C-alpha positions as CSV (number, residue, x, y, z in Angstrom):
1,M,114.9,99.6,118.4
2,E,112.4,97.7,116.5
3,A,111.4,99.0,112.9
4,I,107.9,97.6,112.8
5,T,105.0,97.0,115.3
6,V,102.6,94.6,114.2
7,I,99.2,94.9,115.8
8,V,96.9,91.8,115.7
9,A,93.2,92.3,116.9
10,C,92.0,89.0,118.0
11,Y,88.4,87.9,119.1
12,N,87.3,84.4,119.1
13,V,89.8,83.1,116.6
14,E,91.0,79.9,118.5
15,A,90.9,77.7,115.2
16,F,93.1,80.2,113.3
17,L,95.1,82.3,115.8
18,E,98.2,80.0,116.2
19,E,98.8,79.8,112.5
20,C,98.4,83.7,112.2
21,L,100.8,84.4,115.2
22,Q,103.3,81.5,114.0
23,S,103.5,83.1,110.5
24,I,104.6,86.3,112.2
25,A,107.0,84.7,114.4
26,N,108.5,83.0,111.4
27,Q,108.9,86.1,109.3
28,S,112.3,86.3,107.5
29,F,112.6,90.0,108.8
30,T,112.8,89.6,112.5
31,N,113.4,93.2,113.9
32,F,109.7,93.7,115.0
33,K,107.4,93.6,118.0
34,V,103.9,92.2,118.1
35,L,101.0,93.7,120.0
36,A,98.5,90.7,120.3
37,I,95.3,92.3,121.7
38,N,92.7,90.1,123.1
39,D,89.3,91.8,122.7
40,G,87.5,90.1,125.4
41,A,87.5,86.8,123.6
42,T,85.4,83.9,125.1
43,D,87.2,81.1,123.6
44,A,90.9,79.9,124.0
45,T,92.2,83.3,122.3
46,P,93.6,84.7,125.5
47,K,95.5,81.3,126.3
48,I,97.1,81.2,122.8
49,I,98.3,84.9,123.1
50,D,99.8,84.2,126.4
51,Q,101.6,81.3,125.2
52,F,103.4,83.1,122.4
53,A,104.3,86.0,124.7
54,A,105.8,83.6,127.2
55,K,108.1,82.0,124.5
56,D,109.0,84.9,122.2
57,A,110.0,88.2,123.8
58,R,108.8,90.2,120.6
59,F,105.2,89.2,121.5
60,Q,103.3,91.2,124.0
61,A,99.8,90.3,125.2
62,I,97.3,92.7,125.8
63,H,93.8,91.8,127.3
64,Q,90.7,93.7,127.5
65,S,87.0,93.7,127.7
66,N,85.2,93.5,124.4
67,K,85.4,96.8,122.5
68,G,85.3,96.0,118.7
69,L,87.7,95.8,116.0
70,S,88.4,99.9,115.5
71,E,88.8,100.5,119.3
72,T,91.1,97.4,119.6
73,R,93.4,98.8,116.9
74,N,93.4,102.0,118.4
75,V,94.6,100.5,121.7
76,G,97.5,99.3,119.6
77,I,98.1,102.4,117.9
78,A,98.7,104.2,121.3
79,E,101.3,101.8,122.3
80,V,103.3,102.3,118.9
81,S,107.0,103.3,119.3
82,T,108.4,102.1,116.0
83,P,108.8,104.0,112.8
84,W,106.4,101.8,110.8
85,V,103.2,100.0,111.9
86,T,101.3,97.1,110.2
87,F,97.8,95.7,111.2
88,I,96.9,92.0,110.9
89,D,93.6,90.3,111.6
90,G,93.7,87.3,114.1
91,D,92.3,84.8,111.5
92,D,94.7,85.7,108.7
93,Y,98.2,84.6,108.1
94,L,101.3,86.0,106.3
95,A,103.7,84.8,103.7
96,P,107.3,84.4,105.3
97,D,108.8,87.5,103.6
98,Y,105.7,89.8,104.0
99,L,107.5,92.2,106.3
100,Q,110.7,92.1,104.7
101,Q,109.2,92.9,101.0
102,L,107.0,95.7,102.7
103,L,110.0,97.3,104.3
104,L,112.4,96.9,101.3
105,N,110.0,99.1,99.4
106,A,109.4,101.7,102.1
107,N,112.1,104.1,101.2
108,H,111.0,107.5,100.5
109,H,107.3,106.4,100.6
110,D,104.6,106.8,103.3
111,V,102.8,103.6,102.9
112,V,103.6,100.3,101.1
113,L,100.9,97.7,100.2
114,C,100.7,94.3,98.8
115,S,98.1,92.5,97.3
116,Y,96.7,89.1,98.6
117,N,95.2,85.6,98.4
118,R,91.7,85.0,99.4
119,V,91.8,81.7,101.2
120,Y,88.8,79.3,101.0
121,K,88.5,75.8,102.5
122,T,89.8,73.9,99.5
123,T,91.4,76.5,97.3
124,Q,92.7,80.1,97.3
125,L,92.4,82.8,94.6
126,P,94.9,85.9,94.1
127,R,93.5,89.3,94.3
128,K,95.8,91.1,92.0
129,F,95.3,95.0,91.8
130,G,96.6,95.5,88.3
131,M,98.9,98.3,89.3
132,S,102.3,98.3,91.0
133,G,105.2,100.7,91.8
134,S,105.4,104.4,92.9
135,R,102.3,106.3,92.9
136,E,101.1,109.6,94.3
137,A,99.2,109.2,97.5
138,S,96.3,111.0,95.9
139,Q,96.1,108.4,93.2
140,L,95.4,105.6,95.8
141,Q,93.3,107.6,97.8
142,R,91.1,108.1,94.7
143,R,91.2,104.6,93.9
144,I,90.0,103.7,97.5
145,I,87.1,106.3,97.3
146,G,86.0,104.6,94.1
147,L,86.4,103.0,90.6
148,I,86.1,105.0,87.5
149,N,86.3,104.3,83.7
150,E,88.2,101.2,82.7
151,E,88.4,100.1,86.4
152,L,84.6,99.6,86.2
153,R,85.5,96.4,83.9
154,D,85.8,94.7,87.3
155,P,83.4,95.9,90.0
156,S,84.7,93.1,92.3
157,Q,87.9,95.4,92.6
158,A,85.8,98.2,94.4
159,D,87.0,97.5,97.8
160,S,90.2,95.5,97.0
161,M,92.6,98.0,98.2
162,V,90.8,99.6,101.2
163,T,91.9,97.0,103.8
164,A,94.1,98.2,106.7
165,W,95.8,94.8,106.8
166,G,98.3,94.2,104.1
167,K,99.8,97.7,104.4
168,L,102.7,99.3,106.0
169,Y,102.2,102.6,107.6
170,R,104.5,105.3,108.7
171,S,103.5,105.7,112.5
172,E,104.7,109.4,112.4
173,I,101.8,110.3,110.1
174,I,99.3,108.5,112.3
175,T,100.7,110.1,115.6
176,E,101.2,113.6,114.2
177,H,97.6,113.8,112.8
178,Q,96.1,111.8,115.6
179,L,94.5,109.2,113.1
180,Q,92.3,106.6,114.6
181,F,89.8,104.1,113.4
182,T,86.2,105.0,113.6
183,S,83.8,102.8,115.3
184,T,82.6,99.9,113.0
185,K,79.4,100.4,114.9
186,L,79.0,103.8,113.3
187,I,80.2,103.4,109.6
188,G,80.1,99.8,109.0
189,T,83.6,99.4,107.7
190,E,86.5,101.2,109.1
191,D,89.2,100.5,106.9
192,A,88.1,102.7,103.9
193,L,88.0,105.8,105.9
194,F,91.2,105.4,107.9
195,N,93.1,105.1,104.5
196,I,91.4,108.0,103.1
197,Q,92.3,110.1,106.0
198,Y,95.9,108.6,106.2
199,L,96.5,109.3,102.5
200,E,95.3,113.0,102.8
201,Q,98.4,113.5,104.9
202,A,100.8,111.1,102.7
203,K,102.8,112.1,99.7
204,S,103.6,108.8,98.0
205,V,102.8,105.1,98.1
206,F,104.4,101.8,96.9
207,I,102.2,99.2,95.5
208,L,103.6,95.8,95.5
209,D,101.2,93.6,93.3
210,E,102.3,90.2,95.0
211,P,99.9,88.3,97.2
212,L,101.9,88.3,100.5
213,Y,98.9,88.4,102.8
214,Q,96.5,85.5,103.2
215,Y,93.0,86.6,103.8
216,R,90.9,83.8,105.2
217,K,87.3,83.9,103.7
218,Y,85.8,80.9,105.5
219,N,85.7,81.9,109.0
220,L,81.9,81.4,109.9
221,H,82.2,83.5,112.8
222,S,83.6,86.6,110.7
223,L,81.6,89.6,110.7
224,T,81.3,89.4,106.8
225,N,79.0,86.3,107.3
226,T,76.5,87.9,109.6
227,Y,73.3,89.9,108.8
228,K,73.8,93.5,109.6
229,A,70.5,95.2,110.1
230,N,72.0,98.6,110.2
231,L,74.3,98.4,107.3
232,K,72.6,100.8,105.0
233,M,72.6,103.6,107.8
234,Q,76.3,102.8,108.6
235,W,77.3,103.3,105.0
236,S,75.3,106.5,104.6
237,T,77.4,107.6,107.6
238,L,80.5,106.5,106.1
239,Y,79.6,108.4,102.8
240,E,79.0,111.8,104.8
241,K,82.4,111.2,106.1
242,I,84.1,110.3,102.9
243,R,82.3,113.4,101.2
244,P,84.7,116.2,102.3
245,Y,87.7,114.3,100.8
246,T,86.1,114.5,97.4
247,Q,85.5,118.5,97.4
248,N,87.8,121.1,95.9
249,K,89.7,118.3,94.0
250,D,89.7,116.7,90.5
251,Q,86.3,115.9,89.1
252,I,87.4,112.2,89.1
253,F,86.9,112.2,92.9
254,E,83.4,113.1,92.6
255,T,82.9,110.3,89.9
256,A,84.6,107.9,92.1
257,F,82.4,108.7,95.0
258,Y,79.2,108.3,93.3
259,N,80.3,105.1,91.7
260,R,81.1,103.7,95.0
261,V,77.7,104.5,96.3
262,A,76.1,102.7,93.0
263,L,78.5,99.6,93.4
264,S,77.5,99.4,97.1
265,L,74.1,98.0,96.1
266,I,76.1,94.7,95.7
267,G,77.2,94.5,99.2
268,L,74.0,95.9,100.6
269,G,71.9,93.6,98.5
270,L,74.0,90.6,99.5
271,N,73.7,91.6,103.2
272,E,69.8,91.5,102.6
273,Q,70.0,88.0,101.3
274,L,71.1,87.1,104.9
275,N,68.0,88.9,106.4
276,P,66.3,86.3,108.5
277,N,62.9,88.1,108.3
278,G,62.3,86.6,104.8
279,F,61.5,87.5,101.3
280,T,59.1,90.4,102.2
281,A,61.7,92.1,104.4
282,R,64.3,91.8,101.6
283,Y,62.1,93.3,99.0
284,A,61.1,96.1,101.1
285,A,64.6,97.1,101.9
286,I,65.8,96.8,98.2
287,K,62.9,98.9,97.1
288,A,63.7,101.6,99.6
289,L,67.3,101.6,98.5
290,L,66.5,101.8,94.8
291,N,64.0,104.8,95.5
292,E,66.5,106.7,97.6
293,P,67.8,109.9,95.9
294,L,71.5,109.4,96.6
295,Y,71.3,106.1,94.9
296,R,69.2,107.1,92.0
297,K,71.8,109.8,91.1
298,A,74.5,107.2,91.5
299,Y,72.8,104.7,89.1
300,A,72.0,107.5,86.7
301,D,75.5,108.7,86.6
302,L,77.3,105.4,86.4
303,K,79.0,104.6,83.1
304,Y,77.2,101.3,82.1
305,S,79.3,100.9,78.9
306,F,82.6,99.9,81.0
307,L,80.7,97.1,82.9
308,P,80.8,93.5,82.0
309,L,77.4,92.3,80.5
310,H,75.9,90.7,83.7
311,W,76.7,93.6,85.8
312,K,75.5,96.0,83.2
313,V,72.3,94.0,83.3
314,F,72.3,94.2,87.2
315,F,72.6,98.0,87.3
316,I,70.2,98.7,84.5
317,L,67.6,96.8,86.6
318,A,68.6,99.0,89.4
319,K,68.5,102.0,87.4
320,W,64.8,101.1,86.3
321,R,64.0,100.2,90.1
322,C,63.1,96.5,89.1
323,V,63.2,95.0,92.5
324,I,62.5,91.5,91.4
325,G,65.2,91.5,88.9
326,V,67.8,92.9,91.3
327,L,66.6,90.1,93.9
328,L,66.9,87.4,91.5
329,M,70.5,88.4,90.3
330,L,71.6,88.8,94.0
331,T,70.5,85.3,94.7
332,A,72.5,84.2,91.6
333,I,75.5,86.0,93.0
334,Q,75.1,84.6,96.5
335,N,74.9,81.1,95.1
336,I,78.2,81.6,93.1
337,L,79.8,82.8,96.3
338,K,78.7,79.8,98.3
339,K,80.0,77.6,95.6
340,N,83.4,79.2,95.9
341,Q,83.6,78.8,99.7
């Protein structure tokens, strides 16, 4: 029997899918099966999947009407019959020893994760975690909920470990506790909640701080490059679902939760920079956000002393509810990100 099921969710990724699937086919560890799921793509994605399934018996093509990323992964989960499962996005690709390295470190652990490269058009930047080796599952769970203390020196790490891809999960835990991905339409980002729920049932994890996963950052059709009008509402729903996992635990879980809320201003603000309705709409959205009680508490509790100077200024402006200042800094951040791409 195969050891690992690789679930690849695919939607309109014809430009990248062949590289993705070939990187799986070329793995140094060969005892796996691939569920390549076409989520109602309208480009050549279905054809590419069928071609791989025809020439490599380890690949199984699944075709469905468009359901969304979460629902597509759940379709894959329902088909898993192997001890381990990993998720890959159809526009990303793997280092040749990705599966081998993760499985080698899986003994006596419930999840293994690796760091990754952020792949741009002309360069790539490693995203290192700054921590490695065996950890209690609760330590990773807290980190995914939010950063604390010294970790705040690099706010860009806030979501560096939340992804479903780049991890090897014990399928028994997923099946026994009937874990599934919550719809992206409901919570905006599905990975964080899935991992928090999984880690609630896990005991230990192994962190491999080597960039074995290649995360493509220049797919113009990616959801991360699209304005999301409901993002604030979706993240509010996400916080409601995360909140129970911070209660009846050490105070650091509570601190981490509010720090996540505070740091989310970066993501929410950059989303508003994509708002097609112009400056007036962006101003109104940021003003409403800065005046909301949940966010005001988060900014008040945030330990500014740990933040780098530019982020300290950014969040002090947020605490003072200086809308123009926040917008100006968001514009600067946006320009820097565009240059990197």
